[in-house]
N, C-alpha and C positions, 0 to 999 in steps of 0.2 A: 614553442617552435613556430616558425613562420613558413608559409607556403612560398615557394619560389621555383624558378626554372632551374632544373638540375643540368649540369654539364654532361656532355657525352661521356667523358672520362669517368665521372662519378656513377653514371648509370651503368657503364660497363663493369665497374668495380662491384657494384651491388649485384648485378646479374651473376658475375663470377662467384661471389660469396654464396648466393643461393644455389647455384649449380654445383659448387663444391660440397655444400651441405647435402644435397641430394645424392651425390656420388658417394660420399662417406656412408650414408645410410644404405645405399644399394650394395655396398661391398660386403658386409657391414664393417665399418671401422669406427667404433664408438670413441676411441681415444682421440682420433683426429676430429671427429664430430664435436666432441666436447671442447676442443681447443678453439672452436669458432665462437664460443660464448665468453662474455665478460665474467669476471669472478662473481659478480652478483646476478648473473644471468638466470632466467627462468624459462621453462617450457610449460605451456598451459593448453589443455584441450578441454574446453567447456562441455558440459553435458546438456546445455540448453541453448537454444537460439537466442542471440542478443544478451547472453549472460553478462551482467555488468562487472562482476569481480569473482576471483577464485576463492576468496575467504569466507563468504557468506552463503555460497552455493556449492552443491556437489559438482565435481569435475571428473572427467575420465582420467585425466592426468594433470597434476600440478606439481612440477618438480623444480627445486632449486638445485644448485651445484652439488649439494650433499646427496640428494636423492638421485640425481643423474649418475653420480659416482657409484652409488649402491646398485642401480640398474645395470651400469656398465660391468661392474664386478660380477654380478649374478649372471649376466649374459655370457661372459667369457670363462666363468668358473668351469674347471674340468668335468664336474658332475652336472652341469646345467643341461636342461633339456635342449637348449639351443645347440649344444655340442653334438647331440645324438642325430639331429636332423638339420640339414642345411637350411638357413633362412635365405630366401632369394627375394629381392625387391627390385622394383623399377619405378622411379619417380619421374614425373613430367611436370615441369613448372612453366606457367605461361602468364600473360597479362601482368607483368611486373610494372608496378606504378609507384612512384614516390608521391606520397600524399602530404607529407610535411618534411621540412628540412630547416635546421638551424644553421644559418650562414656562418656564424662565428665558430661553433664547435664542430660542425660537420655531421652532427647527429641527425638521424632522419627516421621516418616511419614509412614502411614500404608494405604494400599489399601485393599478393599474387594468388593465382589459382593453381591448384595442384591435383594430380591424379597419382595415386600410389597403388601399385599392384604388389601384393605380398603373398608369397607361396611358402607354406610351412606345413609340415606333416601331411603332405599330399593334398592340401586344400589351398585353393587360390582365392584370395579376398581382394576386393576392389574398394578403395577409399577415395573420396574426392571432397574438395572443399576449398577454403580460402586460408592462406597464411597472412598473418600480420606480424611483421618483424619491426621491432624498435632497435635500430642499429646505433652504435656509439663508436666514435673514433677513439681508439686506444693506441697510444704510441704510433700514430700515423696510419693505423690499420683499422678497417671496419670490423666490428665484432657484434654479435647478437646479444643485446641486453634482455630483450623480452621476445619470446615467440609465442604467438597465439595460433592455434590450429582449430578452425571452425569447420567441422565436418558437415556435409550436406545433410546427413541423417543423424545428427548429434543426439537427438532425443530417443533414437531407437536403441534397443539392447545391442551392445557391442561385445563381440567375443574377445577373449583375452588378447591384448596386443603384445606381441613378442618383441617388437622393435618400435622405436619412435617413427612417427610419420613425418 
């Protein structure tokens, strides 16, 4: 990938994709959320600062499409704990920056900051950090190929996450 100046239209498309992702998690609508990913898409939340890869180190979450589907099914299952208590979320995304872009394919790497407020079982939790999205153009549409979620406090003990951040 090469760095270059991104058009206003492309920046707007990237912003809308990230905002749509946040909205799907806020609702929560995991079917629509998963549709934002490529078929080989992954979601990774490292457990260490500057962790180089998910294969040789422990991660909070490292899901491919199969694992995303399992989590989605567990989340919506009639006997799932998430059905007994409403999950409420609010995501705020800022500082969206394209750091690399391939002029030919339209693929790009984007970073952004996030705050996510999650309320579940009468407890409100605050998460913050940085997203890194590797986006791919598939049939003319931007999709998420890789999402990395670097929590500010990634090395701290995390309570069970009921929903993706």
